Structures are given as C-alpha cells and as structure tokens.
C-alpha angles and dihedrals in degrees: 000000000000092000088054091049089050086058090049089052093053091048086049089061086068101038106080111021122147139162096239124062107278137156120206121188120200136177122215119199130186116207136180128006117054089346089069089056095055118132118265110277094023116128124231094183137072137191122231120197117188121193119186129188118173107308095343127087137182125200119194120195118198113198109133139318093286100033100051111118142162135206122205114197125194110185093187095050089039090227138131123196116199113201118200103195097190090057095032091229131140117205114196121207114194118183088211093059122064113241118250113257116253145129111320136183113214118207114184109209123200102202129186122210117258113263126201110237096195090239122129136183137173114245119184089343094308124114109235129190122208126239124177136198138159136224125200125195133173113255089222090058093046100052106354094104090064096052137074118262095257091056091048090052091051091052096056111121094025119119136189111226119198115193110194130199116194122192107203127191131198092188100071120100110274095011095132093047088047091061093048093051092043091056090052092047091049089062091061132068095227097119093049091045092052092050092048091052089057090054099263125113116190114188106200096038090105089055091053093047093051092045093052092055087077091064110089118206140032120308101236102170130018126185117187117189116197125206140164127242122198142065139254138067093299090050091055092051095045091046089058091050091052097040111139093355111165137165117206123189120185136174111242100177142006124199132183095196117135116270122216121236089236088076089070097050132086109261119244115267095031120127113232115226120189 
C-alpha cells in the first residue's frame, strides 16, 4: 500500500505546478478490492498538499505518523528531495549524479495517450473537460517480488489494467501557468528519477509524462478504475480481491497566497542521504 502511495506522491509532483505562488490541496481515496478488507481504524485515504513557487514545487503526503512524506522539486537545479518525516531523512536525487546501485522493483507500464472524450461537467463552479487514458502492468511485476515462486508462476499472464478519467479545468487560478510548467517538467526525467530513488523503476513513465503535456489546464478530478485481465484459478481469486477497486483524487482547495522559501529547504535535524 505504501509503495503505491509513494507512486501517487511522485505523480503528485507533476499534478499542480504553476509559475505563480499557488497551493493546491487534494484528497486521494482508495475504495473496493483489498482496501475494503482493511483492518478497523486503518485509513484508505491520504491528503496531498502541493505548494509551487516559481520553478520549485513541494508536495506533502499525509498518511500516518510513519508514512508522511514530502517531495521538493527544483526544475532549474534538476533535483528532487524526498523527505521521510517519520525517519527524519532527506534523500536527494540529482539528475547530474548517477544513482547509487541497490535493490529495485521494475514495473513496465504500457500507457496510452490521453484522449478528449468531448464530455464536460461543472465541479465546484469550475467547468471541467474529460480526458481518458489507460495503463497496463504485469501482475507479476506489481506484487511478484513479495510472493513465493509458485505464486509468481501462477500469476504469469495476468495484468492490472488502470483506466483513468481526468477532469481538467482551465478556469481555476493558475491553470494556464500550470500547463506551461507541466510542459517544461515533461521534458525532464525528474519524476522517473524520484521513483527510482525510492526503489521503483517504471519504464513507460516518460511516455505518460510527455503525453500529458498536450492536456492544457489543471487536473481537478481523477478517477482510476482498476481491473484484472487474464484467466485461470489465480485470475479468479485476484479478480475478487480487486473487485470494484478505485482511486479517486480531487482538489479540495486552491490558494494564491505567498509561499516562503523555507518550504523548499531541508528541515533542521534531518539526515541527508544521497
């Protein structure tokens, strides 16, 4: 679950970036599937707060006392700093410096380009247009590393398909600047580098980033439906576990208040890890 939310965090780096100071707060909720079987008191939602000042952005993810994390992105310096607040560590990812070798999970993503559906709706007083795209990943690559060899063998040929609906607005504060920054960010490998530093390599992420640069506006609401493709006894069991699984991310507030430079610096007392 936390590895998936780390991925959400990194995507969040790219989801609300603008040239003027702006703060965008989003909530991400996981429903159905294994999320419905969570223990009482467990949370299936997280809060994402994105602060952007010029060509710098900071994304804070609130999950729990140990899972809270932040990512500071500097597109000019070509650097991402990942803060793990529970551990009080700051991991720096510099595109000019090769990453240290270590254990890595590779998830090959087959991503389609976003397509405008022609549908529109008003959300919180803002006109939003729908774009859709899909992502397909091998089930073995997603969770195979955590299972015994016989389970991995049974999962061969199974794929997780994520069909995503994005509702994008041009009417929100900073929407035009958002698109300009997003296009610039899409030309870098910062998102992929940040994921790789967390131990996840996603071939195909660059394709998604470049495809999304053609969508003008601010992504206000995202609904991702997850399903399983494949056949066999393992497919039937996994399909039940993923039944109705959906991830919804929605903007809850937007602010244009000035943001202090201290938000983009490593806090005192944190250990820096290269």
